[in-house]
N, C-alpha and C positions, 0 to 999 in steps of 0.2 A: 410465398410467405418468407418473412425474414427469419433468421435463426432464433431470435427471441420469441417470435410468434409460434414457431414450431415447438420450442421447448415448453411454452405455456400450454399448447394443445396436448403434448405428450403427458405433461403433468396432470392435466384435467382428465385425460383418459385413464391414467393410472389411479386417480382418486375415485373415479366412477367404478373401476374394477374392484377397488378395496371395499366400497360400499356394497357392491353385489356379492362379494365373497362373504361379507358379514351377514347379509340376508340369507345366503345359501346355508351358512352355519346354523342360523336360527331355524330354518326350514328342516334341515337334517336332524336337528334335535327333536323337532315335532315328529318327523318320520320315524325316528328311533322309538319314540313313545308308542306309536302304532304297532311297531314290530313286537313290542312286549305284550300286546293283547292276544287273546285267544283267537282261534280261526273264526269262530262265530262273530266275535266283536269286530274283527277286521272286515268280514263280509258286510256287516251293517255300515261300516265306514268306508266302503269301497270307493264311493264318489269323492269323498274328501281326500283319500289317499291318492287317487288318480290326479286330482287337481294339484295336490302337493308335488307329485312327481313332475307334472307338466311345468309347474312354476320353477322347480329346480332346473329342469332341462333348458327352459327359456333363459334363465339367468346365466347358465353355463355357456349357452350359445352366444349371448351378448358379450361375455368376457372373451370368448374365442375370437369374435369379430373385432373387438377392440384391440386385442393383442396383435392381430394382423395389421390394423391401422397404425398401431404404435411402431411396429416393425418397419412399415413403409416410411413413416415420418422420420424414424431414426436413420434410415438409409439416406433420405433426402437431406437431413441435417448434416450427416457425415460428409455428403458430397459438397454441400454449401461451405462447410467449415474448411474442408481440404482446398476448395477453390480459393477461399479467402486467404488461407495460409500460403498457397502457391503464389498469389499476387503479392502478398506482403513480404514474403521471403525470397522474392525473385533475386534481389541483390545479394541476399545471404547465400543462395545457391551459387551465384557467380563467385562469391568470396571463397566458398568451399572448394570450387573447382580450381580456383587460382592457387590453392595450396600446393598444387603440383608444380606448375611453371608459369602460371598466368598472372600471379598477384602483382608482379612488377609492371606488367603491361597494363593491368587495370588501374594501378596507381598513377601510371604515366598519363593514361587517358583522362582520369579525373583531374590531374594537375593542369592538363591543357584546357579542359573544360572550365576550371576555375579562372584561368588566365584570360581566355578568349571568349568563353560563353557560346562558341559556335561549333563545338565538337558534336556533330550530329550523332555519331555512333554511340558515345557514352550517354547522351541524353535520352536516346531511344532505348538503350539498354536498361536504364534506371527509371524509365517513365512509368508512372502509375496513372492510368486514365488517358483519355484522348486529349492531346494538347489544345485542340480547338475548343474543347469543352471545359477547359480550365484544368487540365491534367497537371499533376505536380511531379516532383522528382524524389525518389527514395534515396536517402543517403547510403553510400556503400557501407555494408555491415562492419567492415574492418574499422571504418571511421566512427560509426555509431558506438561500437564496443569500446573504442579508445576514449571517446567523449564520456561515456558512462563511467569508465575506469577513472578518468581524471576527475569526474564529479565526486566519486567516492573519496578521492584524496583532498579535494578542495572544500567539501561541505562537512563540517564537524559532526552533525547529527547522522549523516549518511554513513560515516566511517564506522559507527557503532550500532546503527539500526539493523533490523531484520529486513533484508531486501528480498522481495518475492517477484518472480517473473510474471508478466501479464499472460493471460490465457487467450490465445487467438480464437475468434468466433464468439467470445462472451463479452457482453456489454459491461458487466460488472461481476465481482465475486464478493460473497459475504464473508466478512472477517468476524469470528466470534470474539466477544468481549466478556470477561468474567465480572459480573456485577456484584455478586456476593459469594463467599467461599463457604465450604463445609465447616461445621464445628469439629472439635477434636474427637477422635474415636473413643468409644466407651469400652470399659472392661465389663465383660458379661460372663455369666456362668455358662457351662457347656450346653445346657438345655434351655437356657433363657431365650426369650424372644428378642431379636435384634431390633433396636429402635431405629426407625426411619428418620433420616435427616433431610429436611426440606429447605434448608437455608441456601444451598447452592442455586444460583440463577445466572442465566447467560443473556447477554444482549447481542446485537449484531450491527456492524456498520458496513454499508456497501462500499467497496473499493472500486472506483471507476477510473477509466482512462481519461482523466480530464486533460484538456488541451492547453498547452503553454507555447506561445510563439515568441520568438525574439529575432531582431534584425541587427546584423553586424555590417557596418560599411567600412570599406577599405579603399585607399587611394588607387585609382586605375593605373597611374604611372608607377607607383610602387610595385604593383602586381606584375605589370608587363615588362618593366625594365630591370628589375632586380633579380638576383639569384636566390632570394630567400625561399624557404620551404613554405609555399603558399598553404598547403594542406595543414601544416603544423600551426601556422599563424591563424587560419580560420578556426581550427579546432580550439586553440587557446582562447580566442575571443568568445566563441560559443560557450565554452566551459565557464568562462568568467561571468557571462550574462546569465546563463542558466543557474549557476551556483548561487549567485546573489538572490535571485528570485525564489529558488527552491528553499534555501536555508531560511529566508524570511517567512515563508509560508509553513515550513515545518515548525516554526516557533509561534507565528501569529495567525495563520490561516483560519478562516471561519468554517471550513468544510463544505462551503457551497461552491461546487465546480472547481475546487482547489483542495489541497491537503488540509486536514484538521490539525491545527497547531497545538503545541504543548501548553501555551499560554492562552489558548482560545477561551473566550467567555461567551458561550452560546447556550442560553437557557433552554432553547428548544431542541438541543442536540444532546441526547443522552450519552453519546460516545465521548463527549468532551470530559476532560479531567475536572472533577468538581472542586469547589472552593474548600472543602474539608481536607484537601491535600495541600493547602497553603500553610506555611509556618512562618510566623513573625520571629525573626532571629535577633531583634534589637530591643532597645528600650526607648523611652521618650527622648532621651538625650544622646543615645548611641545607635548608629545605624546597624552595626553588627556587633554581637557579643559572643564570647566563647561559649557561654551557656546556651545561647540561641542555636549555635552550630551543633552543639551536642544534642539538643532537642531535635534538630533536623535529621541527624544520623539515626537517632532513636525512632524517628517517625517512619523510617524505611525498614521493613522487615528483613531479618537476617538473610532470608532466601534471595532477596534482591540485591543485597550489598555486595555479593561476589560478582564483579563486573560493573558495578556502579561507578559513575563519575560525577564530579561537580562540574557544571557548565555555567560560567559566570561572565558578566561583562567586565570591561577594562577597569572601571572604577572600583568594582568589588575586589578584583584581583589586587589592585594597588593597596586597598585598605587592609586586606587579609595578610598581605606580606608584612604588615607592621603589627598585627594583632598578637597579643600574648595571653597565655593562660593565667590561672590564679597564682601560679608560682613564678610569674614574670618570665616565662619561657616562650619563645616564638612558637606558634602552632603551625607555621608554614615551613615545610621541608622542601627546600629548593632542590631540583633535580641536578645530579652531578654527572648525568650522562646525556649527551646531545640527542635530541629527538624524543627523550622520555619526559613525561609530564611531572610537574611538582606534585607534592602530596599534602593533603589537608585532612587531619584526623584519620590517617590511614587510607584515604581514598584519593585517586588521581584527580587533578584539576585541569580543566580545559578552558582556555579563554575563547569566548565566542563573540566576535566583533559585530555580529548581527543582532545580539540582544541589546535593547535600548540602553545606551550608556548613561544611566542615571542611578543615583543612590539616594532616592527620595522616598519618603513614606508613601505608601499606597501603590508603588510601582514595583513590578518584579525585576530583580536584578540577576536572576539565574535560577537554576534548579539542581537538585540532586536526584539522579535517576539511573536505572538500569535500562539503557536504550534498546536492548534486545526486544523490549515490549513496545517499541515504536516501530510499526511496520510500514514499509514503503513498497509500492507496486510500480514497476517500470515497464514500459512498452518499448521493445527494440525497433518498432516500425517507425523510426524517426524520418521526418521529411526534410529535405533540404532544397531550397530554390536559389539559383544564382541569377541575380537581377542586374544584367549589364546595361539595359537601356533606361530603366526607370530613374536611375541617378546619374545619367550621362551629363546633365547640365552642371553638376558639381564635380564631374570627373571622378566619380566613385563607382564602385561595384558593391551591390548589396548581397549579403548572404542571409537568407531568411530560414530559420530552423523551426520545425514543429516538434514538440516533445509531448508525450502522453504519459501521465502517471498520477499517483495519489499517495497519501500517507495519513496515518492516524495512530494515536496511542490505543493499545488494545487491553491494557491492564492498569487501571488507575493507581493501584497500590504500589506500582513500581516507580512512581513519581512523587517527589516532594518539591513544591514550588516555593521559592524563597522571597520573602518580603522584608525590607529593612525596617528598622524602628519597631513600633508595636501597633501599627494600624492595618486594617484589612485592605485588600486590593480595591482600587477605585479607578474606573475608566477615565 
């Protein structure tokens, strides 16, 4: 049985136990009622009492048997999960051991493998599955970690999002989303009954390790004859390819086998940010106005403003640099420190080149958000294949990478999407 099937079976057995415990509780209440009777009354009900006792014993025996089965399945699940983790983290173990004195050796082997493709030792070391059966190669974990780190630097949303690690052995994890919040608390007298608030409700989005693959091709002559840092070059190209794809999907992905984007319009997906979080910041004649921006800030609750950013396309940034308030003062505060963002109405501004570069009615040009409420799940079990023969006709070497991950907004109130002029979004 697969880990998912075992978990489903364990959950089923636990649910059956819960039902039996409820039945036992009901039977025990009946049994207690018999105990309150006189000796003569109990004698007359002897058969009923005996049947009641037998029913209770049977249910307790069933629970005991199920508990044994749950324990067996738990052990089997633990063994399967550990086995999976051992396979997936084989290269990580190598990397940990290299912390003593072998890291340089491992890096040298990987470099030879990248250049020639025939380093049998490193390919066998990092092999996952049988080569003849289509086995692939796990990227060394020091390389994976560096790629992930560089992604964090290259992708604007990742820099500020909440990154959570994937859980080995699990096909998906449920991320809670707050659909509606509590009302304010009530002042009550000391002995008054406390009023129940039923407004808070939660949803859930499954975060899955969706697969993303990219291919990077480099000149074979460049690789073999130059003294350049091959691993560094491969890493740079992989990061570039992954960054562009991931950032686009963190913005526009529809959530189907890919991240759910901030601008996603998916009527069948309750996890998507709804259109009531859209604010039109302009008028019929002006794409962006000072009053519209003030409304956008007001649309973000104070609790989310600490840590919030404006994330805007290039045309919006250019327009905002020229915008003035009602006293004819520029509202854009240019940063005076290198590497620090400029400020708009007290909130940092980030230019995101992956947002569609339009300033047209009905199209999003950016958002105001606290991106801690956009969650990203990463899997460190990245696969890397070095394809020397496939592109030999063009004298190139292919580096094919497989990345697993997901992303989604988890709190709609932390986002305000921005529309120019005064018209609603239209696809």
